[in-house]
N, C-alpha and C positions, 0 to 999 in steps of 0.2 A: 504494500500500500504506500501511497505518497500523500503526505500532508502538505497542503498548500494554503496557508492562512487559516480561514475558517471552513475549508473544504478538505475532504479526504477522498482521494481518488484511487482507483485500482484496488479497492478493498476486496478481499476474498472471504466469502461466507460459504460454509458447508452446511447443508440442511439434511440431517438424518431424519427420514420420514418425509422426504420431499414430495411424495405423492399425495400429501394431505389435501383434503378438500375443505379445510376450515382454517387452521392456523396459517398454512402456507399462503392462502389467498389474502388473509389479513396482513401478513408480513409484506407481501408484494405491493399491496396498496400503500402501506406505510412507507416503504422504501421509495416508491414512486413519488410520494408527496414530500420527500426530503431532499432539497436542492444541495445540501451540504455533502451528500454522500453519492458515490458511484462505484461501480465495480462489477463483480461476477458472483452469482449464486449458483453453486453446484448442488443439484438435487439428487440425493441418493435414496432409494426405496427398494425394498424387496419386490414391490410391484413396479417393475421398470416402466410398464405402460402408463401407470398413473403419474410417475415422475415425468415421462415424456410429454404427457398432456399438460402438466403444469409448466413445463418448459415453454410450450406454445402460449399458454395463457399469460405467463410472466412477461415474455417478450412482447406480447401484444399490449399488455398494460403499460409497459415502459415506453412504448411507441405512441401512446395517446398524446395528442397535442397538449393536454393539461398536465402531463407528467413532468415533474421537475427534477427527478433523479435519473441518471443514466445507468441502467443496469442491463446485464446480459444473464440469461438463465440457461443452464446447461444440465441436462439429465446425464448422469454417469452410472455405469453398471457395476462399479466396485467401490467399496467404502473408502479404500485408500486413495482412490482418484478424487474423491470429494474432499478428503482431509488434507492431502498433501499441500502445504503452503497456506492453509486457511488461517485467517486472522480471528475469525469467530466460527463457532460451531453451535448450531441450533438443533436441539433434539426434540422431536414431537412425534411419537409413534404410538401405535396400538399394539400391545403385546398379545399376540394371538388373534383370533377372529371373534365375531359375534357369537359363534357357537360356544366357544370357551367362556365368553362373558355371560352367556345365558346360563351356563352351569354355575358360574360364580354367584350370580344374583338369585337364580330361581331354584336351584337344587336345595338350598337350605330351607326353603319354604315348606318342604315335606315335614320338617321338624319344628315348624312354627317360628322360624327365624326369618324376619323380614328386613330387607335392606333397601334404602332409598336410592343409593348410588352403587355401592359395591366395588369401589375402586381404590379405597385407601385403608380402611380397617374392616373389621368384621370378617366372616369367612371368605367373602368375595375379594376383599382387599388383600388378604393373605395369599390366596391362590394367584391373584394377579401379580403380586410381588414375586412369588416363586418363579413365575414365567419371566418376569422382567429383570430380575437381578443378574442372571447369567448374560443376558443381552447387554446390560450396562457394564458388566465386567469386561466384555469384549470391546465395547466402545471405549472404555477407559484405556485399555491396552493399545488400541489403535490410535487414539489421540496422543498417547505417550510416544508412540513410534513415529507419527507423521506430522504432528503439529503441537508439540508439548507446550508452546507458549500461547496457544490460542485461548481466548475466553470462551467458555462453554455455558450456554444458556439452556436450561432444561424446562420443558413444559409438560413432560409426561407424568402421569400418576401411576403408582403412588409416589408423589413428589419427594417425600422425605427419604424413602428408601432408594429411589433412583439417584438422588444427590449423594446420599450416604455411600452407595456402592461405588460411585465414581471416585470418591476420596479414599475409600478403603483400598481400592486397587491401585490408584495413582495418587498418592498423598499430596504431590506437588501440583496437581491439576488446578486450574483457575476456573472454577465452576460455581454456579449458583442456580437455584431453582426459582421460578417465577409463578405466581398465582394471582388471579384477579379477585378472589373472594373478599379480601379486605377492601378493594375498590367499591364493591357493592354495598358494604356497610357504610363507607364514607358517603355514598350516594343516599343511603337511607338517612344519614344525619342531615344532609342537605334538604331532603324531603321533609324531615322533621322541622327544620327551621321555617320552611314555607308553611307547613300545616299549623304549627304552634304560634308562630310570630309573624307570618306574612312576609318573610324575607325570601324573595324569589331570586332565581338565577345563580345560586351558589354552585360553583363547580366542585366536584368531589375533591380535587387537589387542594382546595382552600381549607378543607377539614384536616387539621393537623392531629396526628394520633401517635401514641406510643404502642407499638405492636409487640406482643410476646406470646410464645406458645409454640405449637408445631403446626404444620400445614393442615388446613381444614379444621383445626381445633385451636384457632388463634383467638387472642383476647386483646382488648384495649383497656388500659387503666387510666388513660388520659386522652381526652378528646377536646379539641379547642377550635374555635372559629374567631379569627381576628383578635386573638389573645383572650377570648372568653371561654371559661370552663363550661362545656356543654353537658356534663354529667347530671347536674341538677335538672336541666330541661329534659334530658333523656329519661330521667326517673318519672317526670310528669307524663311524658309521652307514653312510656310503658304502662303507667296506671290508666291512661285514657284508652289505650287500645289493647290492653291485656286480653280481654275476653273475646272481642270480635276480630282482633288482628288489624293490621294496617296494610293497605295496598293502594297505590295510585291507580286510577282508571286507566286501562290499557285497551288497545284495539284487540279484538278477538283474534287469537292465533292458536294454531294446533299444538304449539309447544307449551302454552301456558299451564295446562293442567298437570304437566309433569315437572316443570321447572320453577314455577312461581310458588311463593309461600306468603303467608300473612305475618311472618316473623314472630309467631307466637313462641316457638322454641327459644329463640334468643331472648325474647322478653321474659320467659320463665327463668332462664338461666341468670338473667340480670337480677330478678327478684330473689333468687336463691343465693347468689354469690356476690352481688354488688359490683360486678365488673362486666363490661360489654363483651359478649361473645361475638367474634368478628369473622363469621363465615356464614354461608347459606344454611338454612335450617336443615336441608337434606343431608348436608355433611355433618353438621353439629350433632344431629340425632344419633348417627351411627357410633359416635364415640361414647355415648351415654347408655349403652346397653339397651335394655328393653323399656327404658323410661318413656320414650316417645314412639317406640316401634313394636309394642307388644302385639299389635294386630293391625290390619288395614283400617279397622274402625278407630283405633287409637290414633293412627296417622291422620285420618280425616278430622278427628277432634282438634288436633294441633295445626291443621290447615297447611300441610305441605304435601308433597306427592311422592309415591313410589314410582321410579322411572323404569318401566319395563324394557327389556332388551329388544322386544318386538318394535318398540318405537325407534330405537337406535337403528335397527335393521331397515325399517321403512325410511328413516332419514337418510341413511347411506344411499338407498336407491334414488332418493330425490337429489342428493348431491352428485351422484354419478350421472344422472340425467342432465343436471345443470352443467357439469364439466363437459359433457358432449356438446351441449348447445354453445358453450363458450368457445370450445375448440373449433367448431364449425362456423362460428360467427353468427349463430342464430339468436344469441342473446347479447345485447350490448354490454361492454365492459364499463364498469364505473369505478372511479377512484374515490374511496370512502375510508376515512381513518378507522382503524379497528377498535380504538379505545384501549389497546394494550400498550405496554411501555417498552417492548423489546427494542425498537429503533431508538427511543430516547436513551435507553441503557447503553446501546452501542455508541451513540454520540458521546455520552458522558465518559465512557471508557477510552474513547479516542481523544479526549481533552477538549470537547466542544461544549463544555458547560456541565457543572456538577448536577447531580440528581440525588434526592433522598427518596427512597421507596422501600417497601417491604420485600425481603428476599429470604430464601432458605439457604443456610450455610451451617457448617459444623460449628458447634458451640465452643468458642475459645474464651468464654467468660462473659459474653454479652448477655447471657441469661443465667442468673444465679439460681441454684437449686436444681438444675437439670445437668446430667452428667456430660463430661467431655468424652469423646467428640461427637455426641449425638447431634443430629441436624435439627436446628430450631429455626423458627421464623420470627425475625425482628426487622426493624428498619435498618438500613445501611446507607452510607454515603458512597455513591459511585462517582469517581473522579478519574483523572488520567491514569489508565492502567492500574486501577486500584478499586477494591470494594472493601470498605471499612465498616464493620458492624457497629451499630449504635448500642451502647449499654442500655438494656431495656429494664433491668431490675429483676424482680422476682414476683411470681404469681402468688395470690393468697393461698394459704396452706391447703384449704379444701380443694381449690381448683388444681393446685400443683399435684395433689395426690391423684387426681383423675388423669392428668397429663402424664405423670410418671409411669403409670401402668402401661400406657401405650408406648412410651419411649422404650421401656424395658422389652416390651413385646416386639417392637420393630427391630431391636438388636438381635433377639432370638430368631426372628424371621430372616434377617440378613445372614446369620450364620447358617441357617437351614438352606437358604438359597445358594450360598457359595459352596457349601459342603455337599449339597444334594442329599440331604439327610431327612428322611421322613419322620424319624423320631423327634428331631428338633422341631420340625414343622408341626407335629402334634402338640408339642409343648406350647408353641405360639398359638395354635388354633384354640386349645382349651383355655388359655389364659385370656382370650379376647372376651370382653363383657357381653357381646352379642351371642356368644355360643353358650347360652344358658340351658344346656341339656345335660343329661347324664353322660358318663364317660363312654359307655358302650355306644350310645347314639352318636356322640361326637366322633368316635373312631370310625363308625360306619359312614358317617357323612364325609369325613375327610378322605377316606379311601375312595368313595364314589367320586368326589370332586377331583382328586388326583388322577383317577383313571380317565375322567372326562377331559383332562388337560394334558394327558400323558404325551401327546405328540409334541408338546412344547417343553417337556421336561427330559431331554436326552441325558442319559447317564444315571438317572435315578433308579433305585431298586424299589419298585412298587409292589413287590410280591408280599 
């Protein structure tokens, strides 16, 4: 790459999972809207045809008259060809297929175990992690071999264990994980200001927070707007909407029933612990055992949704059809900002302006009370070639105990995934608070789920 004043040219980005029909398109738009950057994005995906189609889409996007960033997209057939010479590596993959995910999410329902997402904790999160950890160990080794100085930005879930694996295999890696769940809670605070005090037009970045916890089980013990402490107002807001929940009117959309919530879970957690739960209700609920997930009826009471894998399968069909239309020129390309911070983070790391945002990094002391080097989510300052975690402090004791249980279980899951050890996997499985069944049922469930995902567990002894 070449830095020329406030511009960086000939930047090299490797995109692992470059056939993505979501994150990749958002990144392409954000890059096209950034006049300070130009270069090449190499798209690597085990689905080579998907990467090739994104090559066409990306190059058409950057050729639009309104595009301000000069980029070239190239699908490559080998991981090392994407990584060699890369300045940045972006990882956004789906470990396995929706067949495996259907097992992750729905097989436990035979035992009365319901999951609203199934990608981070719970039986589904653990099985997804066991598929993902060996893949990320391979990515870490390849990055070490071909671009050890590159910055690595991870978007894949389970976020904590993906990031933790990268550092376990390549301790000197320059990697961090990104998640937008905190952004959504900042938006909720902006909506609160409008609802409670008529203050309109507040952007979520104007809501200053102290973030602490682990991914999808994040918390805020400080929330400010223009120097004002918002926690007293949030307490009033929670009291006002605790029973009915809060949601702004939205256009009817086929996604809403599965992804929207009325924030009642986070309201309840605030009443219980006096600290803001900073993730979507679908994620928060899975960390709390059966408290909010005892049955579909209980889920409906708390006004969030169980996301069926059938929806994800249907959505994939929609995205595939859209990809075909974009490639054939039957649907116009539009440059729209994604709302994500990936390109802002790249700019900051290139020295084009500092950025403070929440990231997932190994704990080096930024969070008191959680072990080193477990991966935690806190704010960090991104500046020229540096990510500096912000000291976040410590969670209240009752909340810390909830988080600690999952931190310990993630470490067991990591060891199971790296060692390909079904006994360690069973320890993690039975320690998860959602697996509230007897030992015999837990063992039978795990064996069935491992068998269902065996194609993605090479080298495991599943007998």
